[in-house]
C-alpha positions as CSV (number, residue, x, y, z in Angstrom):
1,M,-0.1,0.1,0.0
2,G,1.2,3.4,-0.8
3,N,0.5,7.2,-0.2
4,C,-2.8,8.1,-2.0
5,C,-2.0,11.9,-2.0
6,G,1.7,11.7,-3.0
7,S,3.8,11.0,-6.1
8,Q,6.2,8.0,-6.5
9,S,9.6,8.6,-5.5
10,N,12.6,6.0,-6.0
11,E,15.3,8.6,-4.5
12,N,15.3,6.9,-1.0
13,F,17.7,3.8,-0.6
14,Q,19.2,4.1,-3.5
15,G,22.7,2.5,-3.9
16,E,24.2,-0.5,-2.2
17,G,22.9,-1.6,1.0
18,R,24.8,-2.5,4.3
19,T,23.9,-4.6,7.2
20,L,23.4,-3.4,10.9
21,G,27.0,-4.3,12.0
22,A,28.9,-3.3,8.9
23,T,31.2,-0.2,8.9
24,P,30.1,3.1,7.0
25,A,31.2,3.3,3.4
26,N,33.3,6.4,3.9
27,A,34.8,5.6,7.4
28,P,38.9,5.2,7.6
29,P,40.1,1.8,8.1
30,Q,40.8,1.0,11.6
31,T,44.0,-1.1,13.0
32,D,43.8,-3.5,15.8
33,G,46.6,-1.8,17.9
34,A,45.2,1.6,17.4
35,R,43.8,3.8,20.7
36,A,41.5,6.5,20.6
37,S,43.6,9.9,21.6
38,A,42.3,11.2,25.1
39,P,40.3,14.5,25.0
40,P,42.0,17.6,26.0
41,K,41.9,18.2,29.7
42,I,39.5,21.1,30.3
43,S,40.9,23.7,32.7
44,G,38.6,26.2,34.7
45,P,39.4,28.7,37.2
46,K,41.4,27.5,40.0
47,G,39.0,27.7,42.9
48,G,35.7,26.7,41.1
49,R,32.5,28.0,42.5
50,T,30.0,26.6,45.1
51,L,26.5,25.9,43.8
52,G,24.0,28.3,45.0
53,R,26.2,31.0,45.3
54,N,25.7,34.2,43.6
55,P,29.0,35.3,41.8
56,Q,28.0,39.0,41.8
57,A,27.1,39.4,45.3
58,P,30.0,40.0,48.0
59,D,31.0,37.2,49.9
60,D,29.7,38.1,53.3
61,S,30.1,34.9,55.0
62,S,30.3,31.5,53.7
63,S,28.7,29.6,56.6
64,P,25.1,28.3,56.0
65,K,24.3,29.1,59.6
66,A,25.1,32.9,59.1
67,A,23.2,32.9,55.6
68,A,19.8,31.4,57.6
69,A,20.3,34.0,60.2
70,R,20.5,36.8,57.6
71,A,17.5,35.2,55.9
72,A,15.5,35.0,59.2
73,E,16.4,38.9,59.7
74,E,15.0,39.8,56.1
75,R,11.7,37.8,56.5
76,A,11.3,39.5,60.0
77,K,11.8,42.7,58.6
78,A,9.3,42.1,55.7
79,S,6.5,41.3,58.3
80,Q,6.7,44.2,60.3
81,G,5.1,46.7,57.8
82,K,2.2,44.4,56.9
83,G,-0.4,45.8,58.7
84,K,-3.4,44.5,60.7
85,L,-4.6,42.0,57.8
86,G,-0.9,41.1,57.2
87,R,-0.4,40.2,61.0
88,Q,-3.8,38.2,60.8
89,L,-2.5,36.1,57.6
90,D,0.9,35.4,59.7
91,A,-1.0,34.2,62.6
92,Q,-3.2,32.0,60.3
93,K,-0.5,30.6,58.4
94,S,1.6,29.6,61.8
95,Q,-1.3,27.8,63.0
96,T,-1.3,23.9,63.2
97,Q,-3.6,21.6,61.7
98,S,-5.2,20.8,65.6
99,D,-5.4,24.7,66.1
100,T,-7.5,24.9,62.6
101,L,-10.0,22.4,63.4
102,A,-10.3,23.6,67.0
103,Q,-11.0,27.1,65.7
104,S,-13.5,25.7,63.0
105,A,-15.0,23.8,65.9
106,R,-15.4,26.7,68.0
107,E,-17.1,28.8,65.3
108,N,-19.6,26.1,64.4
109,V,-20.9,25.7,68.1
110,A,-21.0,29.7,68.3
111,A,-23.1,29.5,65.0
112,R,-25.3,26.6,66.3
113,D,-25.7,28.7,69.5
114,A,-26.8,31.8,67.6
115,D,-29.4,29.7,65.4
116,A,-30.8,28.2,68.7
117,S,-31.2,31.4,70.5
118,A,-32.9,33.2,67.6
119,Q,-35.2,30.1,66.8
120,A,-35.9,30.4,71.2
121,R,-36.9,34.3,70.3
122,N,-39.2,33.5,67.4
123,W,-40.9,30.6,69.1
124,D,-44.4,31.1,69.3
């Protein structure tokens, strides 16, 4: 079966065929004792570069402890100017799952109590 929309072309696979294990027709002959030359040694800067370090930034301190302390200070400075909603969001983010569930339960109890008291007031 062939392609119904295309034209017949005999340009593919012209010439002498080869098997899979055969060497290419234009490959230079190899001798048995010949060895490939080693690639040239790649030389870079003497000291190298530590991953994760910004090369443009000045090297204040290289210890992870100092970097963590600096990051904590930056987070503390950023959280100071957030206002009331920002502080509430930070408090909500810092809650554990049990704190969140307890707060949700308190809100549900308060809503049920409000509904019960409204029903008692409207009772005929």
